[in-house]
N, C-alpha and C positions, 0 to 999 in steps of 0.2 A: 895218678889219681884221675878218675873220670871228670870231665868238664873242666880240666885245668885251663885250657885255652879260654873258655867262656868266663870262668871266674877271674882269670888274670885281666881280661878286658874290662871287667867291672871294678877293678881295683883303683881306677882313676876317678877322682871326684867329678870331673866334667862329664865323663861317660855315665856316671851314676845319675847326674842331673839330667842328661839326655833321656835316659830310660824313664826317670820320674816324669819328665814333661811329656814324653810320648805315651806314657801310660794313661795320661789324661785325654789325649786325642792325637791323631796323626798330624804331622806338621812338615812344612818345607824347611830347607836349610835356613832361609831368611828368617822365618818365624823362630827357629831354634836359636839363631845368633842373637836375636833381640831378647828372648827370654833369658838366655844364659850369659849374655854379654861377652861374647868372644868373636873374633874375626871369622869371616867366612872360610878362609883356608884352614884355620884351626878346627872349626866345626866339621868341615869336610873330612879332615884326617880322623877325627874321633868317630864320625859316622862310618867311615871305611873300616875301622877296627871292629866296631860293633856289628857291622854287616858281615865281615869275614868270620866272626865268631857265631854268626847265625842268630844273634839276639834281636836284630831288627830286620825289617824288610822294606823294600822301596818299590814304589809304583810310579810310572810316569803319569803326569796329569797336565796336559797342555805342554808348556815349555818348562814346567817345574817337576821336580821329583818330590814325592810325598813319602815320608818315612813313618813307619809304625812299628810297634813292639811285636815281636814274634811270640805270641802268647804260649804256644805249644812248647817252645824251647825253654821259656822261663818256667813253665810248669814242670818240665823235666828236671831242671836244676833245683827247683824248690823241693820236689819230691826226693831227689838224691840227697840234698842237704839235710832235710828233715830226718831221713832214715839214717844218714851217716852220724849225725849228732845224737840221735836217740840211741843208736848202738854204742857209741862212745860213752855216753852218760851211763848206760846200763852196765857197761864193763867197769867203769869207775865205781859204781855203787856196789858191784860184786866184790871188788877189791877191798872195800871198806869193811865188809862183813866177814 
């Protein structure tokens, strides 16, 4: 299935919260740990998974790293998911008839 790696990375509730927070604005690890109430090592691990999946991007800003959502990748996944479910529902409707 296309986007399996990306979708699997979104299966964790903490990573879903990270995406939701970063959709509001770019943030540092510290800001995310305060918002989501997890330790810095735990947050760093979740950020690593999301970054490896291409769902977030990081840019250095002074001594901090600032994380933001990769809008293009999320749009690709949304488009795939919408088409996938539309096709599936159309097939199911055809079976009923």
